[in-house]
N, C-alpha and C positions, 0 to 999 in steps of 0.2 A: 091363393093370394091371401086369404084370411090368416093362414098359418104364418106367413112371412110377416104380415103386419103385426100379429100378436108377438112374434119372436122379436121384432125390432122394438116394439113397445116395451117388452119385458127387459130387453137389454138396456134401453134408455133409462128405464126406471131403476134397474139395478145399479147402473153407473152413477146416476144422480144421488142415490142413497149412499153408495160407497164414497163418492167424492165429498158429499156433504159431511159425512162422519170424519173424514180426514181433516177438513178445514175446521170443524168444530172441536177437534182435539188438540189444538195448539196450546202451548203453555203461556202463562202470563208474560214471560220474557219474549217469546216469539211474537205474541200479539202486539206488544209494545214496540219492538223494533220493526216489525213488518209494517206497522202503521206509519212509520217514518220514512219508508223507502220513497225515494224521489224528492225528498226535501232538498232544496239547493244548498250548495256550498256557500258559506259566507265567512270571510276572514274574521276571526275572533267571535264568530256566531255561537250563540248559546240558546237559541229559541227555534221554534218550528218555522220561523221565517227564513232560517238558514243556520247551518252549523259548520264550524271547523271540526277537526277530528276529536279533539279533547272536549270541546263543547258538547258534541254529540254524546260521547261516553258519559260525561258528567250529567247531562240531562237525563239519559236513560236510567242511570243508577239512582239519581235523585227521585225518580218516580217510585222507587222502592225504599226510600229513606236512607240511602247510602250517599254520603258526601264525598265527592272527589274533587281535587283541585282542577283548575282550568289550564292544564299544561300536560302534554304527553310525558315529558321527562319527570314531572312531579308525580303523575299517576303511576309511573314505573317504580315508585318507592312505596306505594300503598299495598296493603295485603301481604301476601308472601309469594315468592318465586315458585313457578311451576315448570317442570320439564315439558318440552314440546310433545313428548310422547304421552303425557298425562293430562293434556288439555281436556277440559269439559266445558259444556255450554255455560256462557257467562264470564269466562275468563277474559281478561284484557290481553291483547296481543300487541306487541310493540315492534316498530320498524325504524331503521335508519335510512330515511329517504333523501337526506341532504348531505350525507358523508361526515356529519359531525356529532354522531350519537343519536339517541332517541329523538325522533322528530314526527312520528305518526303512531296513532293508536286506533284499535278497533276492538270489537267484541266477538269472541269466538262463539259460533253457533252449533258446532258439532259437524261431523262428517267432513272435516277439512275446510269448512267454510267460515268466513267471518263477515261482519257488517261494519261499515265505516263511512266517514264522510270524505270522499275523494275530491280533491280540489277542482278537477275538471268534470265531475259527474254528480256531485252531491251524495246523498245516502244510497249506497249500493252494497251488494254482496259480491264477494270474490272468494276464490280458493287460495289457501295458503300455498298450495303447490304451483300456482301460476308463477312463471319465471320471475317477473318483476318483484313479487312479494317474497318468494322463496329466497332470492338473493339478498333481500334487505331485512328479513326477519331477525330480530335480536333476542327477544325474551317474552315471557308471559307472567302475569301476576293474577293471583286469585283473591278477589275482594268479596266474593259471596261465601259466607260461612255456611256450613252444611244445612242448618235449619232454614235459612233464607233461600239457599239454593234449592232445597226440596220444595219449598212453597212456589218459587218462581218457575221451576221447570216441570212441575207436575202438570200433566195434560188436563185441561178443563173439559168438562163434559157438556 
């Protein structure tokens, strides 16, 4: 019985250390956007009381000294175009959700995932491969220059 208790204790200790190191190694960008998960959607919202999609992206990038306009179609003219196959963490991803051009924006997080303010859910993460978003994906723009990108995506210790 003592061996089983010792084994369970060791396993719990190992997992708590391993999981603790995972959460402690998030980048500044990850920490910023994860801290906003669950903030409600608010039409024309630009604060932590509620965001629309471009208000959310403008708010996040403002935390790092990058000024973006409060319009998804205007944000689609910032930085430079990036092919979908070359997306990296921090790129803006754009969608046509209304049938009349760019109408939605989010921030690419890597591994096919992006974070955005969904009108029915608030700040959430989704996969670009989900049918709804895959059908409506239009383009991506890179607004984080390499030096800023390296600072924001480096894992903190």
